[in-house]
N, C-alpha and C positions, 0 to 999 in steps of 0.2 A: 684290121685295126678299127675297133668300134668304141674304145674307151673314150669318155668325154674329154674335151680340151677346153681351156679358157683362153681368151684373147686379151692381152694387156697392151695398152697404148700409152706411151710416155711422151709428152710434148715438153722438150727442154728449151733452153735459151736460143739454140740455133738449129735444132733439128727435131723431127718426130721419129720415134722408134716403136715398132710393134713386135710383140713376142707371143709365141704359142707355147702354152704350158700344160703339162699333165696335172692331174689332180693331186699328185704327190710332190709337185713343185719343180719338176724337171723342165728346163727350157729346151724345146725341140728346135726352134729356129727363131732368130731375131733379125729384123731388117730396119734400115734407117733411111730417112730422106730429109734433105736440108730445106730450110726456108730462110728468108732474108730478115735481118734486123736492120732497121732504118734509123739513121741519126740525123734528122732534119735540122736540129739546132743543138747548141751546147746543153747538156744535161737532159736532152730529150732522147728517148729510145722507144721505138714503136714498130708495130707489125701491121701487115694486111691480113685479116682473118682468112680471106679466100686462099692466100698462099699457104697458111698453116694447114687449112683443111685439105688442100690439094696434097700436101706432104703426108698428112695422116692417111689419106686414101692410097697413096702410092706405096707406103711401107706396109700397110695392111695387105694389099693385093700381092705384093712381092713375097710377104711372109706366107700367105696361104698357098701361093704357087710353088713355094719351095718344099711344101709338105703335102704331097698328093692325097686327096680325100679329106684334108683337114677341115674344109669349110662345113662339111656335113656333120662333123663331130663337135663343133663349137657349142658349148652349153651356155655361155654368157661372156660378156665383155665389159671392160672398165677403162676409164681414162684417168690419168693423172696429168698435171701440167704445172708449170711455174706459176707463181702467184701474180700473174699478169691480169690486166683489167680489160675485158672485152666490152666494147660500146656499140650499141645498135642505134641508128638514127635514120630519120627520114631524109631523103635527098642525098647530098654528097657525104662521103666519109667525114667524120667529125674532127679528125686530127690532121696535122700537117703531113705532107707526103702521101696523101690519099690513104691514110692509115685509119684503123679503127680498133687497135689493141695497144694499150700502154704497157710496155715491158716492165717487169718488176724492178729493173735497175734504173728506170727513169727517175731522175732527181729534180724534176722541175718544181716540185712542191716543197722545197726546203724552207722557204719563208712561211708558207702556209702551215707546215709542221710546227714551226716555232710558235706561231699564233695559237695553234691548238693547244700546245703545251701551256701557254700562259693562261688558259681558261681554268686550270687547276681541276678539271672535271674528274669524277671518280673513274672514268674510263681509263685515265692514265695509270691507275693502279694495275691495269691488266696489260700494259705494254711496257712495263719496266720503268715507268715514270716519264717517258718521253715518246712521242709518236715518231716513227720512222717515215721519211719521205718515200720509202719504198712501198708503204702500204697504200690502201686505196683512198682514204679520206683526204689526205693532202693533195693528191692528184685530182680528185673530183672538185675540190675547192678551187684549185688553180684553174681548172677548165671552166668553171662557172664564172670566175672573175675575169679571165683573160680571153675566153672564147664564148661570150654569152650567146652569140648566134648559134654556135654549135650546141651549146647546152640546151637551148630551147628546142632543138630538134631531136634530142635523145628520147628513145622509147624504152631502152633497157640497159642495164649495166650488170655484168656478171663476171665472177672469177672465171679464168680461162677453162678450168676443168668443167665448170657448169656449162659454159658455152659449147664445149665439145659434146657433152651429153645432150644438150638441147638440139644441136645439129644432127645428132644421131637418132633422136627420137621424135623431134618436133614438140616435146613437152618442156615447158619452162619451169624449172625447179632448181632450188639452191641447196648446196651441201652445207651442213653445219661447219665442216672443216674450213671452207673459205670464209664464211661469215664470221666465225669466231676468231679467226686468226688475222684477218685483214680488213675488217670493217668495224665500225662502232656498234658492235653487237655482242651482248653478254648473255649467253645461253642460260646461265643459272638464275637470271632475274625473271620476275613475272612478266615484265615488259622488256624484252631483250634489247630492242633498239634504244639507243641513247638519244631520244627525241629532243630533250632539252639542249643537248650539245649541238645537234643539227640545227635547231632553231636559233641558237646563239651565233652560229656561223653563217646563217642565211641559207642553209641547205635543207630547209624543212620540206622541200619538194623531192628530196632524193628517193625516199622509200615508196614514192608513187611510181617509180620507174619499174616497168615489167612486173615481176612477181616478188620483188624484195619484201613486200609486206606480208607475204604468205609464210607459214611455218616451214622451215627448212627440214631436210631429211638427213638421217645419219649415214655415214660412210658404210657402204656395203649393202644397204637396202636397194630396192629396185627403183631406179629413176623412171624407167618406162621401157616399152618394147622397141626394138630396132625398127625404124620406119622403112617403108618400101623403097624410098629414094636412097637412103643410106645403104640399105641392103644391096641394091643394084650396084652402087658405087664400090662397095667393099667386096662384093662377090660372096655374100652370106645370105642365109635364109632370113626373111623378114620375121619379126616377132621375137627374136632372141632377147633375153633380159639384159638391159644395159644398167650397170650399177650407178648409184650415187658415188661420184668420184671424190678425189682429194688432191691436195697440193703435192708436188713431186717430192719435196723433202719428207713429208709425212709418209709417202709411199716407200721411200728409202728406209725410213725408220722401221716400218713393218718388215721390210726385206732383210733386216739384220738383227732383229730382236731375238730370234731363235725360239726353239720349242720350249714349252713349260717356262715361259718368261715371267709370269705374274709374280712369283716370289722374289725375282731379281730386279724388278723395275727400278727400285730406288738406287741400285748400284751400277746400272748399265747406262751409258751415254751413247745413243745412236748418233753417228756422225755421217752426214751425207755430203760428200766433198766433190765438187765439180767446178763449174765457173765460179760459183760462190760456195760457201760451206754453211750447213745448218746442223745444229745440235738439238736433239728432240727428246729430253727426258720426260718421263711420266710419273705422276704421283697421285695418291688417293685423296690428298688434301690441297687446299688452295693456298700455296705458298707465294709470298711476295718476294721477288728477287730483283733488286734494283739493276737497271741496265739490261734486263733480259725480257723479251716479249713474253707475255703471259702473266698469270696462268689462264689458260683457255680450257673451259670445261667442254667435254664431249667432242673435242676436235677430231679425234680418231676413235677412241674407245668410249662408249657411253658410260658415264659415271666417273671417268678418270679425268684428271687435269693434266695439261701438257704445257711445258715451256718451250720456247724456241730461242736459243742463242745463235750466234753465227758470225761469219765474216763475209762482208758484201762482195769483196773480190778476193778470191784465193787462186783457183786455177787461172783466172783472168789476170791476176797479178804476174804470174810467170809468163803468160802470153805477152804482157806488156814489156817484160825484160827482153824477150826475143824481138818484139816489134820495134823497140826504141833504142836499145843500146847500140852505140856506133860499131862495136865489134861483133854484133850478132851475125850469125850465118844467113839470116833471112827471116821472113815473117813466120809466126808460129804455125807449126804443123806437128802431128804426132811424132814424126821421124826426127824433127829438130829438137823436140823436148827429150826424146829418148837419147839423142846424141849428147845434149847438154848435161842430162842427168848422169850419163856414163862418164863423161869427162870430169865432172865434179867429184863423183865417187872415186875415180882414179886419183885425183889430187888428195882427197881425204885419206885414202889408203897410204899415199906416199908421205904426206906432210902432217897428218893428224890434226889436232885442234888449232895448230898454228895457221892453217889455211883460212884466209879471210877473217883473221882474228879481230881486226878493227872495223869490220863491216857489220853493222847492226841496223835493224829496221823495226819500226812500229808500223805494222802493215795495214794501215787504214786509208787506202787511196780513195775510197768512196764512203767515208764515214765509218763509225764503229758501231756494230750491232750489239756487241757485248765484250767486256762487262760494263763499258761506259754508257752505251745506249745513246749515242749522239751521231746523227747522220751528217753533221756539218764538219766534223774534225777531219784532218787529213794526215797522211803518213809522215813519219820522221825517219831520216836516214843519216847514218854516220859513215865516216871513212871515204867520202866522195872526193876524188881528185880529178886531174885532167887526163888520167890514163885512159887510153882507148884500145888497149891490147886485148887479146883473147883471154888472158888471165883476169883482167878487169871484168869482162863479161861473165866469166864463170863465178867470180866472187859475188857479183850482183845477183846472179841466179841462185847461188847457194844461200846468201844472206836473206833473200826473199823467202825461199823455201823453209829455212830454219825459223824465220819469224812466224810463219803460219803455224808451225808446230808449237812454238813457245806460246803463242797467243791461245792455241787450243788448250795448253796446260793451264794458262791463266783463267780461261773460261771454266774449266773443270773445277779448279780450286774455288772459284767464286761461287759456283753452284753448291759446292760442298759446305761453304760457310752459311748457306741459307736453306739447310734442311736435307740436302742429298748426301749420299755416302758413296759417290761414284769411284769405283776402283777398276772399271773396265770401260774402254772405248771400243764400240763396234762400228767398223768402218765400211761404208758403201760409197760408190761413185767413182768417177774417173781418176781420182788421185791414186787408186789402187794400181794403176798402170804406170805410175811414175816411180821408179825404184829409189830415187833420192828421197822423195816425200815419204815413201814407205819406211825407209831406214830411219828418217828423222822422227816420224810418228812412233815407231817402235822404241827408239832410244830416248826421246826427249819429253815424253808426256808424263813420266813419273808414275805410270800405272800400266795395267795390262792392255795391250792392243789385240783385238780379235778381228778376223776377217772371215766372212762366210764363204763357203765353197761355191755359192751361186755366182755364175758369170755375170748376171744382170740383176742385181739386188733391187734396184728401183722398179724394174719391170716385174720382178717377183712379188714385191709388195702390192702392186696393182693387180697382178694375177690373183692374189689372195682376196682382194676386194671383189673381183669378178666371180671367183668361186663361191663367195658368200652370197652374192646376189643370185647366182644360179642354183643355190640350194645344195651344192655339193658338200658344204660344211655348215655347221649350225650358226657360227658367228666368226668374228675376226680372230678371237683367241683359238677357236677350233681350226681356222685356216692356218694359223701359225703352227699349231701342233701337227697338222697334216702336211704342210708344204715347206716349212723353213729348212734351210740347208744347215749342215753341221758347221759350227764355228771352228776356226783354227787360230790358236793363240800364238803370237809372235814373241819370242823371248828377247828382251833387250840385251844389248852388248854392254856389260859392266865397264868396259874400258872407256866408254864415252860418258858415263854418268857424271863425273866431276866437270868435264868440259861443258856439258849441256846445263848443269846446275849453275855454273859461272855465267854462261850466256843468258840464262833465264834471269839472274839477278840484274844483269845489265839491261835486259829488256824491260823489267819492271821499273828500273830507274828512269829509263828513257820515256816510258809510258807516262810517268808522273811529270817529267819535264815537258813533254808535248802538251799535256793537259794544262800546265801552268802557262805555257805560251798561248794556248787557245784562250784561256781566261783573260790574259792581258790584251790579246787582240780584240776580244769582244768588248772589253772595257774601252779600248780606244775607239772602236766603232760607235759605241753608245755615247761617248763624250763629245760635245761640240768642240771645234777647234778654238784655240785661245783667241785668234783674231775675230772669229764670229762672236764670241762673248764680248770682246772689246767693242766691236762695231755696234752690237745690240745696246751696250751701255751708253755709247756715244750718241746713238739715235735717241735713247731715252732722255739724255741730258738736253738734247736740242729740241726735244718734243715740246 
């Protein structure tokens, strides 16, 4: 066996995975290693980079060991990662908990995000009109204001995929993917950095960190050769080409787009569904879609624009039902999710749409990425009583899962009102392993659902990036044509169409009710109390 292989490494929210792929996209082996997510304070979510890197090394070594002779056949490697923020500093780690990576789901910068929104800067046109606290700018602004001593010691700030490539090569370089999607960086402009916005926020020193001021590189080009140290750690030859990487959701989009996808880009919605869910459509023009991140030019394919809609908590929302409902069988595990899904499906088969008919959810436990684009809103639930039975647990699980599917339908229709013509959702990610979610996505989206045959679509997308950097294919479209798996369309059950249409109408009504509640709450927060007004007037009279 001498045919070349590529190595793909995916760093998710709680674990790292490594996969070995052939040049036609077959995954020979995949291995996983966990790392810790730390929660030192409310709305804070952080990592220690040393633990992430140790997990990467462990899963790479295990993957290579499982395929004898594979190390000598590796032609190139690539990393994808969540859009988390890695910070390098002199002295002690810059974050609480001896951490140095801010997780994507960290919401400490909600107030800072609102302040950025109030600037009215043109940058907001490329994030759906409002900055998400999940992106890097609000987090960095929070750090400078609340931890000025730590800020003064920073020497570099990188998207996690760039940090991984840096550690593998010793070369400091940024991917257009990370900068375009998560920083105040507009690749289509002559001066991409929004320096006037940074100046206005007091962050004029940001782009002096590390190599942020240098021109970034496109996904799939060569970041640099694998260093001697990383090669020894991984058990690979030094000098192998390491690709310029990408965010994990974008890797998943590559993994599900399919062969000969260019004529279909306006009609296909890649959906990468795990702890959170991202939707990644591509277009040849710069469309403005309110409440949806983007458009980002060159984020994956040079010359094309990309949007990113999403749900901040999706798989994590089902985790929360298992973690917190009084009738839950225990903390979330794959086995407990499988049991809950099977029990719900049995109830649906026995009772039909009457099951949990009064249970509805607007599933925004950690803000709404799309179509509202507001990181401060929260979920709305109906049908909640004092019941603590197993049935109550199953109803909560089902209502949450159905809400995720109905909001996906909402996002698809919203995109279609702004230039897309999406009639197919292409699914990747962990939700494929939950049969309840799969049935709901099949029946409730109002369009065709396709699933690729690849067992590891996110890793497959990253393998395509590695193959491009290794020169096995000419570009990313060539990688898709050579490596993409065959899609399988799931046929919806017509017996459920009316029930899901009725539930969708309820969801849309509750979505507007929740938004009205939020507007009233913010008005109350902004208005001074009547007694404060009276006291101020009294003081003026006695002045």
